[in-house]
C-alpha positions as MATLAB code, in Angstrom:
seq = 'XXXXXXXXXXXXXXXXXXXXXXXXXXXXXXXXXXXXXXXXXXXXXXXXXXXXXXXXXXXXXXXXXXXXXXXXXXXXXXXXXXXXXXXXXXXXXXXXXXXXXXXXXXXXXXXXXXXXXXXXXXXXXXXXXXXXXXXXXXXXXXXXXXXXXXXXXXXXXXXXXXXXXXXXXXXXXXXXXXXXXXXXXXXXXXXXXXXXXXXXXXXXXXXXXXXXXXXXXXXXXXXXXXXXXXXXXXXXXXXXXXXXXXXXXXXXXXXXXXXXXXXXXXXXXXXXXXXXXXXXXXXXXXXXXXXXXXXXXXXXXXXXXXXXXXXXXXXXXXXXXXXXXXXXXXXXXXXXXXXXXXXXXXXXXXXXXXXXXXXXXXXXXXXXXXXXXXXXXXXXXXXXXXXXXXXXXXXXXXXXXXXXXXXXXXXXXXXXXXXXXXXXXXXXXXXXXXXXXXXXXXXXXXXXXXXXXXXXXXXXXXXXXXXXXXXXXXXXXXXXXXXXXXXXXXXXXXXXXXXXXXXXXXXXXXXXXXXXXXXXXXXXXXXXXXXXXXXXXXXXXXXXXXXXXXXXXXXXXXXXXXXXXXXXXXXXXXXXXXXXXXXXXXXXXXXXXXXXXXXXXXXXXXXXXXXXXXXXXXXXXXXXXXXX';
ca = [
      27.107    7.879 -105.963;
      23.583    6.550 -106.629;
      20.696    8.915 -107.229;
      18.551    7.386 -104.473;
      19.182    5.500 -101.239;
      16.241    3.372 -100.057;
      16.367    2.316  -96.392;
      14.341   -0.799  -95.526;
      14.208   -1.668  -91.799;
      12.587   -5.029  -91.053;
      11.795   -7.295  -88.114;
      10.025  -10.667  -88.339;
       8.388  -10.037  -91.712;
       9.615  -13.143  -93.532;
       6.234  -13.433  -95.265;
       6.423   -9.919  -96.737;
      10.054   -8.850  -97.142;
      10.447  -10.713 -100.444;
       7.546   -8.956 -102.222;
       8.728   -5.669 -100.669;
      12.226   -5.973 -102.152;
      10.857   -7.251 -105.451;
       8.726   -4.106 -105.764;
      11.775   -1.928 -105.072;
      13.982   -3.860 -107.510;
      11.315   -3.396 -110.219;
      11.422    0.410 -109.988;
      11.812    2.274 -113.256;
      14.450    4.358 -111.459;
      17.383    1.942 -111.592;
      20.178    4.118 -110.156;
      19.718    3.408 -106.476;
      21.014    1.481 -103.490;
      18.758   -0.538 -101.179;
      19.980   -0.714  -97.580;
      18.143   -3.396  -95.594;
      18.557   -3.242  -91.810;
      17.589   -6.389  -89.911;
      16.388   -5.294  -86.467;
      17.080   -8.622  -84.742;
      14.585  -10.776  -86.646;
      13.791  -14.185  -85.171;
      12.485  -15.652  -88.425;
      14.011  -16.366  -91.852;
      13.512  -12.826  -93.140;
      17.297  -12.157  -93.296;
      17.756  -15.274  -95.449;
      15.133  -13.946  -97.861;
      17.078  -10.672  -98.089;
      20.317  -12.549  -98.685;
      18.699  -14.392 -101.607;
      17.629  -11.070 -103.160;
      21.073   -9.620 -102.424;
      22.756  -12.424 -104.354;
      20.594  -11.631 -107.386;
      20.799   -7.815 -107.205;
      24.039   -6.015 -106.332;
      22.132   -2.873 -105.353;
      20.826   -4.592 -102.216;
      22.894   -4.679  -99.026;
      22.128   -6.131  -95.578;
      23.048   -4.758  -92.153;
      22.289   -6.760  -88.998;
      21.710   -5.418  -85.493;
      20.194   -6.766  -82.308;
      16.587   -5.767  -81.754;
      16.743   -2.059  -80.857;
      13.682   -0.737  -82.649;
      12.864    0.639  -86.063;
      14.093    4.143  -85.139;
      17.637    2.891  -84.539;
      17.440    0.718  -87.664;
      16.509    3.698  -89.814;
      19.274    5.837  -88.319;
      21.786    3.074  -89.085;
      20.527    2.912  -92.662;
      20.765    6.680  -93.151;
      24.354    6.657  -91.830;
      25.300    4.149  -94.539;
      23.413    5.886  -97.359;
      25.358    7.596 -100.156;
      22.547    8.729 -102.498;
      21.570   12.308 -103.342;
      18.046   11.488 -102.219;
      16.621    9.385  -99.373;
      13.536    7.176  -99.234;
      12.169    4.783  -96.619;
      10.123    1.614  -97.099;
       8.809   -0.627  -94.316;
       9.609   -4.294  -94.828;
       5.974   -5.410  -95.058;
       4.870   -2.801  -97.621;
       5.323   -2.458 -101.398;
       6.011    0.352 -103.857;
       4.409    0.874 -107.314;
       6.949    0.533 -110.174;
       7.207    4.220 -111.117;
       6.931    5.715 -107.608;
      10.560    6.677 -107.003;
      11.065    7.898 -110.572;
       8.099   10.251 -110.234;
       9.156   11.575 -106.829;
      12.798   12.115 -107.799;
      11.829   13.641 -111.145;
       9.581   16.127 -109.351;
      12.405   17.210 -107.040;
      14.832   17.510 -109.955;
      12.310   19.707 -111.775;
      11.220   21.997 -108.931;
      14.192   22.110 -106.582;
      11.913   21.354 -103.618;
      13.298   19.700 -100.495;
      10.666   17.015 -100.221;
       8.251   15.204 -102.557;
       5.355   13.131 -101.253;
       2.571   11.148 -102.910;
      -0.730    9.400 -102.441;
      -1.136    6.064 -100.642;
      -3.281    2.940 -100.948;
      -3.942    0.455  -98.146;
      -3.057   -3.107  -99.098;
      -5.474   -5.744  -97.754;
      -4.165   -9.128  -98.878;
      -4.153   -8.442 -102.635;
      -6.719   -5.638 -102.614;
      -5.804   -1.942 -102.749;
      -8.156    0.666 -101.245;
      -7.562    4.418 -100.733;
      -5.896    5.464  -97.480;
      -8.273    7.775  -95.585;
      -5.339    9.645  -94.044;
      -3.978   10.647  -97.463;
      -7.041   10.869  -99.698;
      -7.839   14.571  -99.181;
      -4.297   15.924  -98.916;
      -3.303   14.300 -102.212;
      -6.515   14.849 -104.163;
      -4.678   17.107 -106.635;
      -1.003   17.673 -107.481;
       0.855   20.743 -106.235;
       4.409   21.922 -106.812;
       6.520   24.071 -104.483;
       3.835   24.234 -101.800;
       4.204   23.988  -98.026;
       2.272   22.565  -95.096;
       1.397   26.111  -93.970;
      -0.278   26.728  -97.354;
      -1.720   23.216  -97.664;
      -2.712   22.321  -94.065;
      -4.223   18.970  -95.083;
      -0.624   17.723  -95.085;
      -0.923   17.609  -91.297;
      -2.334   14.105  -91.760;
       0.664   13.106  -93.867;
       2.632   12.065  -90.782;
       4.081    8.864  -92.220;
       7.662    8.623  -93.401;
       7.504    6.293  -96.337;
       5.444    7.961  -99.097;
       8.210   10.511  -99.661;
      11.611   11.186 -101.178;
      13.844   13.641  -99.300;
      16.716   15.666 -100.687;
      19.756   14.390  -98.772;
      21.278   17.857  -98.302;
      17.946   19.018  -96.818;
      17.859   16.058  -94.421;
      21.352   16.875  -93.186;
      20.682   20.628  -92.998;
      17.786   19.985  -90.588;
      19.811   17.382  -88.697;
      16.917   14.913  -88.845;
      17.179   11.641  -86.940;
      14.718    9.155  -85.501;
      13.836    8.803  -81.824;
      14.596    5.258  -80.719;
      11.043    4.328  -79.831;
       7.728    3.451  -81.509;
       5.786    6.124  -83.430;
       9.179    7.514  -84.390;
       8.106    8.591  -87.869;
       5.513   11.260  -86.937;
       7.882   13.875  -85.426;
      10.414   13.371  -88.237;
       7.810   13.610  -91.004;
       6.316   16.744  -89.440;
       9.759   18.309  -88.884;
      10.504   17.738  -92.570;
       7.198   19.302  -93.664;
       7.673   22.355  -91.430;
      11.382   22.756  -92.173;
      11.147   22.370  -95.954;
      11.467   25.467  -98.098;
       8.970   23.889 -100.485;
       7.219   20.545 -100.933;
       5.902   18.765 -104.035;
       2.577   16.915 -103.693;
       1.821   14.113 -106.167;
      -1.732   12.866 -106.627;
      -0.394    9.607 -108.075;
      -0.085    6.545 -105.839;
       3.497    6.084 -104.647;
       3.102    3.621 -101.769;
       1.124    0.520 -100.785;
       0.658    0.437  -96.997;
      -0.102   -3.100  -95.871;
      -2.845   -3.915  -93.377;
      -1.756   -6.979  -91.391;
      -4.346   -9.234  -89.780;
      -2.051  -11.476  -87.725;
      -2.707  -10.873  -83.986;
      -0.066   -8.782  -82.252;
       1.943   -8.076  -85.398;
       1.478   -4.321  -85.619;
       2.001   -1.345  -83.344;
      -1.662   -0.427  -83.863;
      -2.879   -3.804  -82.595;
      -0.810   -3.295  -79.411;
      -1.917    0.308  -78.941;
      -3.223   -0.157  -75.385;
       0.016   -1.589  -74.012;
       1.629    0.913  -71.571;
       4.937    1.002  -73.458;
       3.173    1.517  -76.761;
       1.005    4.308  -75.334;
       4.040    5.983  -73.718;
       5.889    6.131  -77.055;
       2.785    7.410  -78.798;
       2.385   10.210  -76.258;
       6.045   11.179  -76.494;
       5.700   11.555  -80.269;
       2.515   13.606  -79.820;
       4.293   15.926  -77.380;
       7.334   16.256  -79.627;
       5.169   17.078  -82.651;
       3.008   19.528  -80.691;
       6.151   21.349  -79.482;
       7.540   21.439  -83.027;
       4.337   22.996  -84.401;
       3.996   25.454  -81.518;
       7.493   26.760  -82.329;
       7.633   26.420  -86.115;
       4.039   26.619  -87.384;
       1.739   27.805  -84.572;
      -1.232   28.397  -86.883;
      -1.300   24.657  -87.614;
      -1.349   23.495  -84.016;
      -5.150   23.771  -83.481;
      -5.707   21.468  -86.469;
      -3.072   19.068  -85.172;
      -4.713   19.120  -81.748;
      -8.107   18.385  -83.292;
      -6.719   15.273  -84.982;
      -4.835   14.255  -81.845;
      -7.896   14.638  -79.611;
      -9.899   12.575  -82.079;
      -7.390    9.762  -82.656;
      -4.551    9.583  -80.126;
      -6.589   10.706  -77.127;
      -9.276    8.148  -78.007;
      -6.621    5.465  -77.538;
      -5.488    7.111  -74.285;
      -9.088    7.240  -72.992;
      -9.590    3.539  -73.711;
      -6.331    2.626  -71.985;
      -6.908    4.870  -68.947;
     -10.510    3.686  -68.559;
      -9.280    0.088  -68.481;
      -6.577    0.889  -65.898;
      -8.750    3.104  -63.691;
      -7.139    4.153  -60.422;
      -4.297    1.682  -61.085;
      -3.132    3.708  -64.099;
       0.570    4.408  -64.550;
       1.107    7.951  -63.229;
       3.924    8.586  -65.715;
       1.509    7.936  -68.582;
      -1.117   10.144  -66.983;
       1.440   12.926  -66.505;
       2.279   12.821  -70.232;
      -1.429   13.008  -71.134;
      -2.068   15.941  -68.795;
       1.049   17.722  -70.045;
      -0.221   17.528  -73.616;
      -3.821   18.482  -72.802;
      -2.686   21.509  -70.786;
      -1.611   23.073  -74.096;
      -4.770   22.352  -76.122;
      -6.832   25.393  -77.104;
     -10.553   25.770  -76.425;
     -11.088   25.754  -80.198;
      -9.529   22.307  -80.499;
     -11.473   20.971  -77.508;
     -14.742   21.869  -79.242;
     -13.696   20.127  -82.465;
     -14.539   16.685  -81.035;
     -18.010   15.371  -80.110;
     -19.442   16.057  -76.663;
     -19.251   12.487  -75.338;
     -15.602   12.074  -76.370;
     -14.789   15.570  -75.061;
     -16.312   14.620  -71.703;
     -14.107   11.535  -71.428;
     -10.931   13.391  -72.416;
     -11.803   16.095  -69.861;
     -12.161   13.498  -67.077;
      -8.814   12.027  -68.075;
      -7.262   15.504  -68.108;
      -8.549   16.110  -64.571;
      -7.233   12.677  -63.461;
     -10.749   11.503  -62.495;
     -10.145    7.983  -63.754;
     -12.845    6.150  -61.807;
     -15.451    8.511  -63.290;
     -13.832    8.083  -66.682;
     -14.197    4.308  -66.471;
     -17.928    4.643  -65.697;
     -18.576    7.159  -68.472;
     -16.516    5.125  -70.948;
     -18.620    2.020  -70.240;
     -21.823    4.046  -70.587;
     -20.653    5.408  -73.931;
     -19.569    2.006  -75.259;
     -22.908    0.488  -74.287;
     -24.875    3.347  -75.905;
     -26.316    4.550  -72.590;
     -24.496    7.895  -72.379;
     -27.295   10.258  -73.449;
     -26.707   13.756  -72.046;
     -29.568   16.221  -71.918;
     -29.584   18.909  -74.595;
     -30.513   22.450  -73.555;
     -30.433   25.940  -75.058;
     -29.416   29.433  -74.011;
     -29.910   32.827  -75.680;
     -32.930   34.468  -77.248;
     -31.860   36.042  -80.539;
     -29.130   33.512  -81.245;
     -29.751   30.136  -79.711;
     -26.723   28.199  -78.481;
     -27.057   24.547  -77.558;
     -25.292   22.719  -74.757;
     -24.912   19.160  -73.566;
     -25.544   18.697  -69.867;
     -23.618   16.215  -67.729;
     -22.667   16.681  -64.052;
     -18.964   16.112  -64.844;
     -18.738   18.529  -67.759;
     -17.851   22.192  -67.061;
     -19.890   24.848  -68.837;
     -17.002   26.199  -70.957;
     -16.641   22.776  -72.635;
     -20.372   21.956  -72.916;
     -21.251   23.659  -76.241;
     -22.680   21.332  -78.909;
     -24.229   23.772  -81.434;
     -21.749   22.889  -84.161;
     -22.071   19.122  -83.787;
     -25.868   18.724  -83.784;
     -26.883   16.413  -86.610;
     -30.186   14.871  -87.531;
     -30.527   11.126  -86.983;
     -33.509    9.268  -88.368;
     -34.726    5.812  -89.231;
     -37.780    4.037  -90.564;
     -39.644    1.682  -88.269;
     -41.803    0.305  -91.091;
     -42.290    0.786  -94.825;
     -44.728   -1.077  -97.066;
     -47.372   -0.763  -99.777;
     -50.935   -0.515  -98.435;
     -53.916    0.001 -100.713;
     -51.614    1.289 -103.444;
     -49.858    3.791 -101.141;
     -46.255    3.567  -99.906;
     -46.767    4.054  -96.182;
     -44.079    4.488  -93.585;
     -43.505    5.131  -89.892;
     -40.254    6.539  -88.578;
     -38.427    8.366  -85.821;
     -36.149   11.385  -85.928;
     -33.841   12.771  -83.244;
     -30.531   14.533  -82.660;
     -27.961   11.811  -82.118;
     -27.744   10.380  -78.616;
     -29.004   13.479  -76.826;
     -32.013   13.509  -74.520;
     -34.498   15.996  -76.068;
     -36.869   16.850  -73.215;
     -36.292   20.590  -73.557;
     -37.461   20.612  -77.191;
     -41.017   19.722  -76.157;
     -43.383   20.378  -79.118;
     -41.392   20.492  -82.354;
     -42.491   20.484  -85.994;
     -41.593   17.414  -88.077;
     -41.816   17.624  -91.899;
     -41.262   14.721  -94.295;
     -41.180   14.899  -98.093;
     -39.895   13.266 -101.283;
     -37.460   15.327 -103.356;
     -36.330   14.586 -106.902;
     -32.557   14.884 -107.131;
     -32.328   16.207 -110.673;
     -34.948   18.943 -110.466;
     -35.434   19.575 -106.737;
     -39.193   19.110 -107.144;
     -40.907   17.943 -103.954;
     -43.920   15.906 -102.855;
     -45.023   16.772  -99.255;
     -45.750   13.707  -97.124;
     -46.032   14.811  -93.491;
     -46.185   18.028  -91.451;
     -46.969   17.513  -87.776;
     -46.081   18.870  -84.317;
     -44.865   16.240  -81.858;
     -43.373   15.599  -78.452;
     -40.259   13.433  -78.146;
     -40.815    9.957  -76.684;
     -38.566    7.230  -75.341;
     -38.397    3.888  -77.107;
     -36.177    0.836  -76.675;
     -34.586    0.030  -80.038;
     -33.432   -3.516  -80.803;
     -29.828   -3.612  -82.041;
     -28.062   -6.036  -84.379;
     -26.724   -8.064  -81.468;
     -30.243   -8.569  -80.089;
     -29.882   -6.087  -77.237;
     -31.906   -2.892  -76.889;
     -30.927    0.741  -76.370;
     -33.154    3.636  -75.281;
     -33.820    6.298  -77.918;
     -35.343    9.747  -77.386;
     -36.876   10.924  -80.653;
     -39.948   12.247  -82.481;
     -42.362    9.893  -84.256;
     -43.618   10.589  -87.764;
     -45.763    8.767  -90.319;
     -46.519    9.315  -93.997;
     -48.268    7.906  -97.057;
     -46.983    8.431 -100.610;
     -49.482    8.100 -103.472;
     -47.768    7.307 -106.805;
     -50.733    8.948 -108.560;
     -49.301   12.385 -107.657;
     -46.388   11.818 -110.064;
     -46.996   13.571 -113.371;
     -46.337   11.897 -116.748;
     -43.230   14.099 -117.105;
     -41.901   12.992 -113.723;
     -42.515    9.351 -114.594;
     -40.811    9.803 -117.958;
     -37.677   11.265 -116.314;
     -37.227    8.031 -114.366;
     -35.387    9.917 -111.667;
     -34.276    9.314 -108.075;
     -36.401   10.695 -105.237;
     -34.845   11.099 -101.771;
     -36.934   10.718  -98.623;
     -36.102   13.762  -96.462;
     -37.065   14.945  -92.972;
     -36.779   18.215  -91.040;
     -36.949   19.110  -87.344;
     -37.840   22.740  -86.633;
     -38.589   24.544  -83.400;
     -37.092   26.357  -80.392;
     -34.462   27.981  -82.594;
     -33.360   24.612  -83.939;
     -33.617   23.655  -87.610;
     -32.071   20.399  -88.835;
     -32.703   18.636  -92.121;
     -31.439   15.503  -93.848;
     -32.252   12.235  -95.555;
     -34.180    9.551  -93.729;
     -31.630    6.827  -93.038;
     -30.827    4.050  -90.622;
     -28.532    1.044  -90.133;
     -28.512   -0.937  -93.367;
     -28.486   -4.353  -91.750;
     -31.502   -3.717  -89.532;
     -35.245   -3.689  -90.383;
     -37.449   -2.728  -92.048;
     -37.361   -4.793  -95.191;
     -37.302   -2.937  -98.492;
     -40.763   -3.227 -100.088;
     -41.118   -4.847 -103.487;
     -41.318   -2.499 -106.502;
     -44.633   -1.533 -108.104;
     -45.292   -0.561 -111.709;
     -47.192    2.516 -112.910;
     -47.657    3.520 -116.566;
     -44.870    1.115 -117.603;
     -42.385    2.564 -115.077;
     -41.179    0.642 -112.035;
     -41.415    2.511 -108.725;
     -38.637    0.960 -106.659;
     -38.214    1.705 -102.941;
     -34.455    1.693 -102.353;
     -31.906    2.043  -99.562;
     -28.288    2.913 -100.285;
     -25.163    1.476  -98.676;
     -25.322    4.106  -95.917;
     -28.942    3.260  -95.147;
     -30.590    6.317  -96.762;
     -34.078    5.707  -98.175;
     -35.528    6.836 -101.488;
     -37.629    5.927 -104.505;
     -36.095    5.051 -107.880;
     -38.166    5.282 -111.073;
     -36.813    3.009 -113.818;
     -37.362    0.501 -116.595;
     -36.288   -3.122 -116.135;
     -34.822   -5.263 -118.948;
     -34.529   -8.126 -116.428;
     -36.673   -8.910 -113.378;
     -35.843  -11.358 -110.577;
     -38.987  -13.042 -109.297;
     -37.394  -15.506 -106.875;
     -34.354  -14.974 -104.658;
     -33.348  -17.212 -101.740;
     -30.469  -18.957 -100.010;
     -30.349  -22.722 -100.489;
     -27.714  -24.816  -98.721;
     -25.124  -22.032  -98.723;
     -25.880  -20.960 -102.304;
     -27.589  -17.792 -103.478;
     -30.289  -18.967 -105.883;
     -32.361  -16.641 -108.018;
     -34.436  -16.736 -111.189;
     -36.390  -14.350 -113.353;
     -37.235  -13.127 -116.831;
     -35.281  -11.247 -119.507;
     -37.271   -8.911 -121.728;
     -34.698   -9.163 -124.546;
     -32.596  -12.284 -125.107;
     -29.951  -10.400 -127.060;
     -27.000  -12.165 -128.679;
     -24.707  -14.782 -127.193;
     -24.767  -16.750 -123.974;
     -25.272  -14.669 -120.812;
     -22.982  -14.909 -117.816;
     -23.475  -13.677 -114.278;
     -20.904  -11.078 -113.178;
     -20.311   -9.952 -109.586;
     -18.444   -6.648 -109.281;
     -17.012   -5.455 -105.973;
     -17.690   -1.750 -105.480;
     -14.537   -0.900 -103.540;
     -12.041   -1.879 -106.236;
     -13.876   -3.191 -109.312;
     -12.802   -6.816 -108.694;
     -15.021   -9.174 -110.719;
     -16.151  -12.786 -110.397;
     -18.132  -14.819 -112.957;
     -20.767  -17.545 -112.562;
     -22.931  -19.414 -115.102;
     -26.561  -18.596 -115.953;
     -29.077  -21.087 -117.328;
     -31.552  -19.864 -119.972;
     -34.897  -21.452 -120.887;
     -36.504  -19.143 -123.394;
     -36.632  -15.773 -121.685;
     -36.432  -17.341 -118.218;
     -33.060  -17.365 -116.469;
     -31.734  -19.198 -113.414;
     -28.478  -18.749 -111.468;
     -26.787  -20.355 -108.470;
     -23.861  -18.641 -106.688;
     -21.929  -20.614 -104.018;
     -21.441  -17.974 -101.327;
     -18.357  -19.723  -99.942;
     -16.610  -19.204 -103.322;
     -16.913  -15.407 -103.189;
     -13.690  -13.539 -102.422;
     -13.457  -12.749  -98.728;
     -14.517   -9.383  -97.380;
     -11.968   -6.591  -97.209;
     -12.441   -4.283  -94.261;
     -15.697   -4.262  -92.338;
     -17.993   -4.711  -95.336;
     -17.790   -5.687  -98.992;
     -20.549   -4.925 -101.492;
     -20.974   -6.883 -104.730;
     -23.194   -5.644 -107.566;
     -24.884   -8.419 -109.572;
     -24.967   -7.970 -113.350;
     -26.142  -10.227 -116.181;
     -23.582   -9.804 -118.964;
     -24.901  -10.577 -122.429;
     -22.630   -8.392 -124.517;
     -24.174   -5.519 -122.590;
     -24.572   -5.214 -118.809;
     -28.097   -5.854 -117.541;
     -28.847   -5.028 -113.920;
     -31.772   -7.231 -112.830;
     -34.529   -5.607 -110.781;
     -35.533   -7.610 -107.680;
     -39.311   -7.996 -107.284;
     -39.223  -10.183 -104.176;
     -39.681   -8.725 -100.711;
     -37.399  -11.234  -98.981;
     -34.070   -9.974  -97.679;
     -32.182  -13.112  -96.687;
     -29.261  -13.031  -94.276;
     -27.106  -16.148  -94.513;
     -24.123  -17.443  -92.569;
     -21.861  -19.690  -94.648;
     -18.554  -21.021  -93.287;
     -18.577  -18.339  -90.563;
     -19.147  -15.603  -93.162;
     -22.262  -13.410  -92.930;
     -24.022  -12.334  -96.132;
     -26.956  -10.006  -96.777;
     -28.917  -10.337 -100.029;
     -30.464   -6.962 -100.700;
     -31.348   -4.274 -103.238;
     -28.988   -1.538 -104.357;
     -29.710    2.112 -105.041;
     -31.318    1.180 -108.369;
     -33.386   -1.682 -106.954;
     -31.083   -4.310 -108.455;
     -29.591   -7.323 -106.727;
     -26.830   -6.467 -104.260;
     -24.793   -8.903 -102.196;
     -23.041   -7.693  -99.034;
     -20.677   -9.360  -96.596;
     -19.936   -8.047  -93.129;
];
């Protein structure tokens, strides 16, 4: 009897099943059997498995006609003989010590289930899985989902090892449909006497780009949505019976994620929607608490409410308004001693209209530049996409605040009325915005010698106050939209560098600069820049690009002429973006890393071979290359 049985269902993953099995065969836990179940593949995936089977006697192959991954997993479990069970999807991979760590934990603690952290696999790049990051931030032994509720998001099957006797005691089996893993994973979490949580990475979950290859890509198909809703209902019923205190949190996630998919599908179908699907949606929403309803933003809550009440033609209209940025409900208040805020829309009932907990400051700069030695700016501040007519005259304060010490420099304190303005978007269109204007001027002369010597980071902050409302935050805005970041200025030997971080938040960085870029442009698809080094150092310098998300590095030559340097980076040669954006930090490596300060005001955006690049400054004023 092997220690571990690994069940690998697969269907049309010829490209990935080889690396998957190779990662399993390379496990440091050798005493295992690998049961591959071909779910009616139409490609050469089974032949790939047969090749691995010939080389490794631990691998076996079972064939079935295409009946779904649930049936394939059940077939694999029926053939398994190990003391422990694990599941791996045929397009994913497993780190070499994953199974050894999970099994060792169960052997040590006696728990029924051990689970670990997950990375998403984009081509050859690994990035943290958002669904697992918080739940697996630190290791825990002999815990339980009722004591560690973040495990509610751990609804996947494959980052776990299950004690076989526990699996059989609960009588676990997979529904023969899509989204079959969620109810089983949740039943295991709820039914376990104790669970071990490993912070170490135990699974690489592949993101596939090929059109139509994943359940997620086909999420709006009626059959896909039906199976998703059935799993939601099954999981909700399980929690209501076995862990009722967890159901509001589950409902919050489900309203946010699964019901967003349902809204999109129902809005597209309108009055022609499948009534069976709508019945499943209504059946689930009938059991959602008021607390969970208020956990999602007003505009999404409005759309889910319309779907719940079967008002699909209205839903389609509101959905289009929301997608186009034109859904801007009026914000109003009630109460004297304790103000409560509400969103107003003719289709939203009063008991679902509260927005007090979701109000967040939104702000942006319209312009920022040096004028007569002062850093002057104009901006706007509002409260998301709400119409603010009821706020009338409200106080707007703006100031600079040093992060390290909390010291402040006041910049603006004025009372304003909100105004409407059409704001140009990235795609060239315009959206109406209801917000308060503000303006300021920062004089570097107010910085003391001690503040200059600290070379700290100063955040630009704004506050709205009035009518019982008080919101505060950093001044920020979409990174890829204007205004340009002004060039740095020098005072008493210290560079004052206006900066904007990756999330669009503005500030001022005080720093020295061992290298300064004086020219930066795009020339024929190449990023070209030149500047001056203050210290030549030892050895030949090289240009290093480092990707922030994973530390991946690329190297390019630098030409030196005395203290002058010149570099040319072919943008088409840079590794392709992973996810929506990739950010590359530019470093001159001369035995020590030198981050060159950019003096130019230009902020080129270049399209090379259908790839869009932004040449910008980072949080320290140094050269930053982004791809979206």
